KOLMIMAR-384678 format. One record per residue: chain; y, x negated, z of N, C-alpha, C in turn. Coordinates in pm, whole numbers, plus 50000, padded with zeros to 5 digits. Example, Ala and Ser with C-alpha at 12.3 -4.5 7.8 and 13.67 -1.06 7.14 Angstrom:
2
{"A",{49431,48681,50780},{49550,48770,50780},{49670,48680,50780}}
{"A",{49775,48715,50708},{49894,48633,50714},{50003,48710,50787}}
***
This chain:
267
{"A",{49894,49911,50001},{49987,50020,50008},{50115,49924,49992}}
{"A",{50193,49906,49906},{50335,49803,49857},{50420,49867,49972}}
{"A",{50407,49991,50017},{50523,50049,50110},{50507,50016,50231}}
{"A",{50398,49971,50278},{50370,49936,50421},{50467,49869,50485}}
{"A",{50498,49886,50628},{50569,49805,50676},{50541,49648,50681}}
{"A",{50405,49610,50677},{50368,49463,50674},{50271,49475,50565}}
{"A",{50255,49362,50483},{50146,49373,50354},{50078,49223,50383}}
{"A",{49919,49272,50393},{49871,49148,50412},{49750,49144,50304}}
{"A",{49742,49024,50256},{49669,48984,50123},{49593,48856,50131}}
{"A",{49480,48856,50091},{49377,48751,50086},{49366,48658,49968}}
{"A",{49395,48529,49982},{49353,48443,49879},{49232,48335,49928}}
{"A",{49121,48400,49905},{49024,48295,49937},{49035,48301,50141}}
{"A",{49030,48159,50163},{49056,48147,50302},{49198,48175,50366}}
{"A",{49290,48209,50264},{49445,48225,50331},{49472,48363,50304}}
{"A",{49539,48408,50440},{49592,48524,50454},{49740,48540,50424}}
{"A",{49815,48613,50340},{49938,48600,50319},{49973,48737,50389}}
{"A",{50070,48709,50501},{50119,48830,50564},{50291,48867,50521}}
{"A",{50309,48946,50495},{50492,48969,50466},{50519,49076,50512}}
{"A",{50629,49034,50587},{50710,49152,50621},{50770,49276,50530}}
{"A",{50772,49378,50535},{50796,49467,50424},{50871,49595,50453}}
{"A",{50964,49571,50568},{51054,49668,50634},{51200,49667,50600}}
{"A",{51246,49658,50435},{51390,49605,50424},{51478,49681,50468}}
{"A",{51429,49828,50504},{51548,49939,50548},{51607,49874,50678}}
{"A",{51514,49809,50785},{51547,49761,50895},{51567,49604,50915}}
{"A",{51587,49557,50767},{51600,49441,50767},{51484,49350,50855}}
{"A",{51347,49386,50850},{51218,49336,50874},{51249,49328,51032}}
{"A",{51288,49444,51113},{51295,49425,51245},{51163,49447,51302}}
{"A",{51164,49371,51425},{51015,49401,51474},{51016,49528,51544}}
{"A",{51000,49655,51462},{50990,49791,51518},{50832,49817,51547}}
{"A",{50818,49902,51590},{50666,49997,51647},{50586,49966,51497}}
{"A",{50624,50029,51394},{50530,50030,51283},{50500,49876,51225}}
{"A",{50593,49769,51250},{50565,49636,51223},{50431,49617,51322}}
{"A",{50468,49625,51456},{50405,49578,51546},{50255,49610,51526}}
{"A",{50255,49737,51514},{50132,49821,51487},{50047,49746,51400}}
{"A",{50088,49688,51270},{49984,49638,51184},{49988,49476,51217}}
{"A",{50083,49387,51252},{50096,49281,51266},{50017,49236,51387}}
{"A",{50035,49300,51510},{49939,49247,51621},{49820,49276,51627}}
{"A",{49737,49400,51599},{49612,49395,51560},{49560,49312,51422}}
{"A",{49617,49225,51326},{49569,49141,51244},{49563,48974,51341}}
{"A",{49697,48954,51413},{49692,48807,51477},{49588,48847,51573}}
{"A",{49604,48948,51652},{49470,48929,51781},{49345,48926,51704}}
{"A",{49294,48952,51607},{49165,48989,51530},{49155,48836,51452}}
{"A",{49268,48763,51422},{49230,48659,51330},{49124,48553,51366}}
{"A",{49124,48514,51503},{49015,48410,51543},{48858,48441,51499}}
{"A",{48858,48579,51519},{48722,48641,51489},{48651,48626,51344}}
{"A",{48769,48626,51294},{48742,48625,51105},{48700,48454,51083}}
{"A",{48590,48428,51061},{48543,48303,51040},{48563,48235,50926}}
{"A",{48619,48328,50841},{48625,48292,50678},{48811,48248,50669}}
{"A",{48853,48299,50775},{49017,48257,50747},{49029,48117,50816}}
{"A",{49105,48045,50717},{49153,47887,50743},{49324,47876,50751}}
{"A",{49362,47983,50736},{49520,47940,50730},{49612,48083,50702}}
{"A",{49717,48101,50764},{49799,48223,50746},{49957,48184,50692}}
{"A",{49995,48240,50600},{50141,48223,50566},{50214,48361,50584}}
{"A",{50293,48332,50679},{50405,48432,50724},{50522,48442,50654}}
{"A",{50558,48539,50543},{50709,48546,50483},{50746,48695,50516}}
{"A",{50855,48731,50437},{50898,48848,50441},{50996,48877,50301}}
{"A",{50974,49037,50276},{51064,49060,50142},{51185,49102,50171}}
{"A",{51278,49092,50058},{51393,49120,50092},{51485,49022,50135}}
{"A",{51610,48996,50181},{51699,48925,50163},{51694,48818,50335}}
{"A",{51606,48922,50413},{51627,48877,50570},{51486,48852,50584}}
{"A",{51464,48752,50677},{51323,48722,50731},{51283,48827,50820}}
{"A",{51360,48837,50960},{51370,48941,51039},{51485,48933,51163}}
{"A",{51549,49068,51114},{51656,49068,51211},{51641,49093,51364}}
{"A",{51500,49083,51408},{51467,49088,51551},{51443,49218,51585}}
{"A",{51499,49232,51710},{51461,49376,51757},{51538,49520,51682}}
{"A",{51502,49620,51692},{51561,49728,51605},{51666,49790,51727}}
{"A",{51790,49743,51618},{51896,49798,51738},{51905,49955,51699}}
{"A",{51890,50025,51616},{51885,50172,51631},{51806,50224,51736}}
{"A",{51678,50149,51744},{51586,50204,51855},{51658,50153,52022}}
{"A",{51728,50061,51998},{51802,50023,52148},{51903,50132,52171}}
{"A",{51971,50184,52056},{52085,50283,52078},{52045,50398,52100}}
{"A",{51934,50429,52014},{51878,50593,52028},{51773,50572,52146}}
{"A",{51704,50480,52189},{51608,50478,52318},{51483,50535,52255}}
{"A",{51463,50535,52146},{51346,50586,52083},{51238,50487,52074}}
{"A",{51214,50399,52184},{51123,50306,52195},{51089,50268,52331}}
{"A",{50981,50300,52401},{50936,50284,52547},{51010,50169,52605}}
{"A",{51052,50059,52521},{51108,49943,52556},{51261,49939,52599}}
{"A",{51308,50046,52533},{51468,50076,52554},{51503,50193,52614}}
{"A",{51418,50248,52699},{51424,50395,52773},{51331,50370,52882}}
{"A",{51373,50462,53023},{51314,50474,53121},{51359,50418,53262}}
{"A",{51296,50393,53365},{51340,50321,53460},{51302,50191,53424}}
{"A",{51367,50095,53515},{51320,49929,53490},{51176,49903,53487}}
{"A",{51078,49962,53589},{50957,49908,53573},{50882,49971,53488}}
{"A",{50962,50083,53416},{50866,50156,53312},{50907,50064,53186}}
{"A",{51054,50018,53168},{51052,49941,53044},{50982,49817,53079}}
{"A",{51003,49753,53176},{50916,49617,53216},{50781,49630,53175}}
{"A",{50680,49736,53190},{50573,49776,53150},{50539,49772,52994}}
{"A",{50650,49838,52926},{50669,49856,52810},{50654,49745,52704}}
{"A",{50744,49633,52772},{50762,49521,52698},{50627,49432,52715}}
{"A",{50570,49449,52816},{50433,49406,52852},{50319,49428,52740}}
{"A",{50334,49590,52711},{50241,49605,52635},{50248,49618,52497}}
{"A",{50393,49596,52439},{50433,49589,52318},{50472,49428,52259}}
{"A",{50578,49399,52269},{50661,49280,52217},{50576,49159,52254}}
{"A",{50539,49179,52375},{50495,49051,52458},{50369,49033,52423}}
{"A",{50287,49094,52356},{50169,49070,52312},{50175,48985,52185}}
{"A",{50288,48988,52130},{50302,48878,52006},{50327,48739,52024}}
{"A",{50386,48671,52152},{50369,48561,52174},{50250,48527,52218}}
{"A",{50156,48577,52296},{50039,48597,52365},{49942,48553,52209}}
{"A",{49968,48671,52125},{49869,48645,52055},{49890,48520,51945}}
{"A",{49981,48456,51944},{50051,48358,51868},{49983,48217,51918}}
{"A",{50015,48231,52046},{49965,48111,52159},{49800,48116,52159}}
{"A",{49730,48209,52129},{49564,48210,52129},{49513,48203,51983}}
{"A",{49628,48180,51925},{49567,48187,51757},{49521,48029,51730}}
{"A",{49384,48011,51692},{49347,47889,51649},{49387,47867,51522}}
{"A",{49396,47959,51420},{49395,47932,51277},{49550,47908,51231}}
{"A",{49567,47793,51187},{49690,47747,51153},{49777,47880,51077}}
{"A",{49935,47857,51114},{49996,47979,51049},{50163,47910,51011}}
{"A",{50190,47918,50885},{50292,47871,50807},{50411,47969,50815}}
{"A",{50520,47947,50855},{50640,48048,50804},{50707,48012,50710}}
{"A",{50720,48110,50580},{50819,48085,50490},{50919,48151,50494}}
{"A",{51022,48100,50569},{51149,48171,50610},{51233,48198,50491}}
{"A",{51241,48316,50443},{51334,48331,50308},{51469,48367,50337}}
{"A",{51518,48402,50470},{51626,48420,50485},{51713,48424,50648}}
{"A",{51765,48522,50703},{51825,48517,50832},{51695,48542,50957}}
{"A",{51687,48453,51008},{51580,48498,51143},{51664,48496,51248}}
{"A",{51663,48628,51288},{51773,48648,51394},{51695,48699,51561}}
{"A",{51748,48646,51635},{51689,48713,51765},{51550,48683,51766}}
{"A",{51493,48803,51792},{51335,48788,51815},{51285,48760,51695}}
{"A",{51361,48751,51571},{51316,48697,51430},{51316,48555,51422}}
{"A",{51386,48511,51502},{51406,48356,51523},{51272,48330,51611}}
{"A",{51253,48375,51708},{51178,48347,51814},{51011,48368,51737}}
{"A",{50994,48461,51617},{50894,48482,51543},{50839,48352,51477}}
{"A",{50966,48303,51423},{50941,48172,51340},{50905,48081,51429}}
{"A",{50980,48049,51525},{50942,47961,51633},{50780,47984,51680}}
{"A",{50708,48081,51684},{50604,48070,51738},{50494,48031,51612}}
{"A",{50524,48001,51507},{50451,47956,51405},{50423,47826,51399}}
{"A",{50316,47767,51369},{50299,47639,51370},{50389,47529,51271}}
{"A",{50400,47568,51143},{50496,47484,51052},{50604,47585,50988}}
{"A",{50701,47543,51010},{50820,47648,50901},{50874,47560,50802}}
{"A",{50899,47623,50718},{50936,47586,50600},{51052,47692,50544}}
{"A",{51154,47626,50476},{51289,47772,50460},{51327,47731,50313}}
{"A",{51399,47841,50270},{51460,47872,50140},{51629,47810,50206}}
{"A",{51726,47788,50083},{51848,47743,50150},{51914,47883,50200}}
{"A",{51871,48001,50187},{51960,48099,50234},{51906,48109,50359}}
{"A",{51822,48069,50421},{51758,48054,50555},{51859,48051,50675}}
{"A",{51888,48115,50772},{51976,48086,50882},{51899,48123,51018}}
{"A",{51929,48088,51122},{51854,48110,51226},{51949,48086,51374}}
{"A",{51920,48214,51450},{52017,48245,51547},{51936,48287,51676}}
{"A",{51955,48222,51777},{51915,48301,51927},{52004,48389,51984}}
{"A",{52055,48483,51930},{52159,48573,51945},{52138,48705,52056}}
{"A",{52076,48656,52126},{52044,48806,52206},{52150,48820,52292}}
{"A",{52230,48750,52339},{52363,48789,52415},{52477,48857,52323}}
{"A",{52446,48866,52177},{52521,48958,52119},{52522,49102,52122}}
{"A",{52398,49144,52191},{52376,49269,52232},{52353,49304,52368}}
{"A",{52392,49153,52441},{52377,49198,52597},{52233,49153,52668}}
{"A",{52147,49099,52583},{52017,49088,52624},{51975,48964,52637}}
{"A",{51856,48936,52704},{51764,48829,52724},{51657,48790,52611}}
{"A",{51600,48693,52560},{51476,48682,52518},{51351,48751,52579}}
{"A",{51340,48855,52536},{51217,48915,52630},{51077,48906,52550}}
{"A",{51045,48832,52422},{50917,48826,52377},{50861,48666,52355}}
{"A",{50948,48619,52431},{50874,48454,52479},{50938,48335,52392}}
{"A",{51073,48382,52340},{51152,48277,52288},{51206,48159,52369}}
{"A",{51237,48229,52518},{51260,48108,52596},{51144,48006,52632}}
{"A",{51041,48066,52642},{50928,47956,52632},{50888,47860,52514}}
{"A",{50901,47916,52380},{50875,47864,52254},{50998,47758,52234}}
{"A",{51117,47825,52235},{51226,47727,52140},{51270,47615,52241}}
{"A",{51234,47606,52355},{51286,47436,52409},{51176,47355,52378}}
{"A",{51057,47411,52368},{50933,47314,52337},{50960,47255,52175}}
{"A",{51040,47334,52082},{51050,47314,51959},{51197,47220,51936}}
{"A",{51289,47238,52000},{51386,47162,52001},{51460,47082,52134}}
{"A",{51404,47117,52229},{51412,47038,52348},{51535,47140,52414}}
{"A",{51551,47081,52559},{51627,47228,52664},{51772,47209,52626}}
{"A",{51826,47113,52596},{51964,47097,52579},{52009,47175,52445}}
{"A",{51927,47137,52331},{51980,47249,52209},{51919,47364,52261}}
{"A",{51832,47415,52297},{51770,47533,52329},{51898,47603,52420}}
{"A",{51951,47547,52466},{52029,47610,52555},{52167,47653,52483}}
{"A",{52212,47555,52411},{52325,47579,52309},{52301,47689,52235}}
{"A",{52196,47713,52172},{52148,47805,52100},{52171,47951,52168}}
{"A",{52088,47969,52275},{52080,48062,52349},{52213,48109,52395}}
{"A",{52299,48040,52470},{52404,48053,52511},{52550,48078,52443}}
{"A",{52527,48006,52317},{52666,48036,52226},{52630,48120,52093}}
{"A",{52473,48169,52101},{52453,48239,51953},{52476,48177,51813}}
{"A",{52506,48058,51850},{52525,47964,51746},{52416,48000,51634}}
{"A",{52470,48008,51504},{52409,48033,51360},{52363,47915,51315}}
{"A",{52250,47848,51297},{52243,47738,51217},{52170,47778,51087}}
{"A",{52242,47693,50953},{52193,47730,50817},{52094,47622,50807}}
{"A",{52013,47646,50701},{51884,47602,50631},{51895,47430,50672}}
{"A",{51988,47367,50616},{52020,47213,50641},{51988,47180,50795}}
{"A",{52105,47254,50867},{52090,47223,51000},{51968,47238,51061}}
{"A",{51892,47364,51039},{51761,47369,51113},{51666,47260,51072}}
{"A",{51695,47218,50971},{51593,47075,50928},{51635,46989,51007}}
{"A",{51778,46973,51020},{51797,46821,51112},{51753,46876,51251}}
{"A",{51752,46941,51310},{51728,46996,51437},{51594,46996,51463}}
{"A",{51479,46996,51360},{51350,46991,51364},{51287,47114,51361}}
{"A",{51375,47237,51337},{51318,47353,51345},{51243,47382,51226}}
{"A",{51274,47349,51131},{51200,47354,50969},{51166,47215,50934}}
{"A",{51039,47216,50874},{50989,47099,50832},{51109,47056,50695}}
{"A",{51114,47143,50618},{51177,47092,50493},{51242,47229,50442}}
{"A",{51343,47236,50351},{51412,47308,50286},{51373,47322,50122}}
{"A",{51321,47432,50076},{51283,47435,49936},{51361,47533,49849}}
{"A",{51353,47570,49721},{51437,47634,49629},{51389,47779,49682}}
{"A",{51479,47878,49707},{51413,48022,49712},{51311,48064,49618}}
{"A",{51322,48012,49489},{51214,48092,49400},{51071,48010,49416}}
{"A",{51076,47900,49484},{50951,47864,49487},{50904,47833,49643}}
{"A",{50966,47920,49730},{50974,47926,49899},{50780,47928,49910}}
{"A",{50760,48080,49857},{50597,48145,49904},{50505,48044,49818}}
{"A",{50514,47991,49690},{50456,47891,49628},{50425,47777,49724}}
{"A",{50515,47692,49758},{50528,47604,49834},{50452,47614,49969}}
{"A",{50467,47729,50038},{50413,47756,50175},{50268,47775,50140}}
{"A",{50219,47866,50017},{50092,47881,49981},{50004,47749,49954}}
{"A",{50055,47638,49874},{50033,47517,49855},{50000,47442,49970}}
{"A",{50082,47444,50066},{50071,47369,50193},{49955,47444,50280}}
{"A",{49945,47606,50262},{49805,47624,50364},{49703,47576,50225}}
{"A",{49711,47575,50162},{49577,47524,50056},{49507,47388,50115}}
{"A",{49645,47327,50113},{49609,47182,50181},{49548,47186,50316}}
{"A",{49603,47266,50389},{49529,47295,50533},{49403,47339,50529}}
{"A",{49362,47447,50425},{49236,47514,50449},{49138,47459,50391}}
{"A",{49137,47317,50291},{49093,47238,50235},{48998,47170,50327}}
{"A",{49015,47164,50453},{48945,47076,50521},{48826,47168,50619}}
{"A",{48720,47106,50692},{48624,47196,50748},{48702,47277,50861}}
{"A",{48643,47413,50829},{48683,47562,50929},{48702,47488,51075}}
{"A",{48577,47500,51130},{48569,47459,51274},{48644,47331,51307}}
{"A",{48668,47221,51267},{48750,47104,51270},{48879,47157,51278}}
{"A",{48946,47204,51164},{49053,47243,51167},{49119,47329,51283}}
{"A",{49048,47466,51340},{49078,47525,51422},{49078,47432,51568}}
{"A",{48986,47357,51586},{48972,47245,51711},{49129,47148,51719}}
{"A",{49145,47129,51582},{49236,47023,51600},{49378,47085,51633}}
{"A",{49393,47236,51566},{49500,47287,51631},{49510,47334,51766}}
{"A",{49382,47372,51807},{49371,47402,51964},{49406,47293,52050}}
{"A",{49325,47179,52007},{49360,47028,52083},{49527,47036,52095}}
{"A",{49594,47035,51993},{49744,47001,51992},{49794,47063,52059}}
{"A",{49781,47192,52067},{49856,47292,52161},{49809,47264,52341}}
{"A",{49717,47280,52326},{49645,47258,52491},{49710,47122,52529}}
{"A",{49711,47012,52467},{49730,46866,52502},{49898,46869,52536}}
{"A",{49958,46962,52476},{50105,46951,52505},{50147,46995,52642}}
{"A",{50037,47097,52676},{50038,47125,52788},{49988,47046,52915}}
{"A",{49928,46971,52892},{49828,46887,52984},{49865,46748,53014}}
{"A",{49807,46715,53121},{49830,46543,53150},{49745,46486,53043}}
{"A",{49743,46377,53059},{49625,46262,52960},{49520,46288,52967}}
{"A",{49487,46259,53123},{49336,46298,53120},{49290,46409,53068}}
{"A",{49375,46524,53109},{49314,46639,53095},{49286,46628,52903}}
{"A",{49394,46596,52888},{49396,46582,52722},{49261,46519,52660}}
{"A",{49257,46368,52713},{49137,46305,52668},{48996,46369,52679}}
{"A",{48983,46421,52822},{48883,46532,52814},{48841,46653,52721}}
{"A",{48966,46739,52703},{48933,46791,52614},{48906,46755,52441}}
{"A",{48971,46624,52406},{48943,46563,52316},{48797,46498,52281}}
{"A",{48720,46463,52402},{48607,46403,52405},{48523,46537,52393}}
{"A",{48515,46648,52416},{48464,46777,52418},{48466,46827,52281}}
{"A",{48574,46830,52232},{48555,46886,52089},{48540,46802,51977}}
{"A",{48535,46655,52009},{48481,46560,51920},{48317,46578,51910}}
{"A",{48269,46589,52045},{48143,46616,52040},{48090,46740,51967}}
{"A",{48177,46855,51959},{48141,46988,51894},{48154,46967,51740}}
{"A",{48248,46891,51730},{48274,46887,51537},{48149,46778,51512}}
{"A",{48129,46713,51585},{48026,46583,51534},{47905,46630,51568}}
{"A",{47867,46765,51583},{47737,46832,51558},{47757,46974,51471}}
{"A",{47844,46941,51383},{47874,47032,51252},{47806,46991,51129}}
{"A",{47766,47077,51022},{47727,47011,50914},{47839,46947,50806}}
{"A",{47921,47045,50846},{48053,47009,50763},{48127,46881,50795}}
{"A",{48113,46835,50916},{48161,46705,50949},{48070,46576,50883}}
{"A",{47935,46600,50897},{47852,46519,50862},{47883,46518,50677}}
{"A",{47922,46637,50641},{47932,46620,50482},{48065,46589,50440}}
{"A",{48162,46549,50525},{48287,46494,50538},{48273,46343,50501}}
{"A",{48180,46281,50612},{48164,46156,50596},{48077,46108,50474}}
{"A",{47983,46183,50469},{47887,46153,50338},{47974,46130,50207}}
{"A",{48064,46268,50192},{48154,46260,50060},{48237,46161,50040}}
{"A",{48306,46146,50187},{48365,46021,50136},{48317,45874,50093}}
{"A",{48211,45869,50157},{48151,45752,50097},{48082,45760,49986}}
{"A",{48028,45875,49931},{48009,45892,49790},{48133,45899,49694}}
{"A",{48233,45896,49749},{48370,45904,49676},{48345,46033,49586}}
{"A",{48331,46170,49630},{48306,46288,49580},{48363,46402,49649}}
{"A",{48410,46509,49605},{48479,46618,49663},{48392,46678,49782}}
{"A",{48415,46712,49900},{48325,46757,49988},{48279,46906,49968}}
{"A",{48158,46947,50007},{48151,47091,49990},{48130,47130,50111}}
{"A",{48257,47207,50207},{48207,47263,50342},{48178,47391,50304}}
{"A",{48082,47412,50408},{48004,47591,50418},{48051,47636,50559}}
{"A",{48121,47581,50624},{48204,47657,50762},{48084,47619,50895}}
{"A",{47998,47521,50853},{47892,47526,50993},{47929,47407,51041}}
***
């Protein structure tokens, strides 16, 4: 359905996920989350999936929270007693950062336009970000008198450091694509008309490696960032023992020695 608020397409072991609600500037509304969350929460169980590309249709990547829902109180996060709203955040938008953090499948964001507030946080939750020249980034919750309720206060400092995260959050400063690249928010800026092609090419590079080893590499990087060295080394030893008992790892070594392309089977 091309009119669905989120489109999910498969190219072999790669899933392309496209935010497709231009009328709300791809806000993270209830209908968007109703499709995006189950996909992300179920992705690890799909052993045929090796990489995800997240992008958006239209001139905006994501405008973040739906301001009309805030004004009209049409979503549980924006109406009711404080304890009811707190619980609504836990049941809805806060499932998103938890899903991303639990995701072993690598995910690449192709940021086509403005990523604002929760839309910026959404991009920060991805593993790799590339951007079109038209992309822009703002942690702009203060403009509507809010804080980042979706995990941005956890992800952003880990991406840019505490000082820069503070500057972005407390000034609502907008970064253009070139500035975002210099701050390390995006890996590179590419022409708009080749953005998705570049993201898919990157995804194919990633997906070309043994699936189990690929996922454990990502998990090790994520968990090591939150661990002391001894814990990180224990994890590395355990994961190395796991992958060295897979057929695909043995195939990788043999193919390298025989100077041929490996044939991975996911085992």
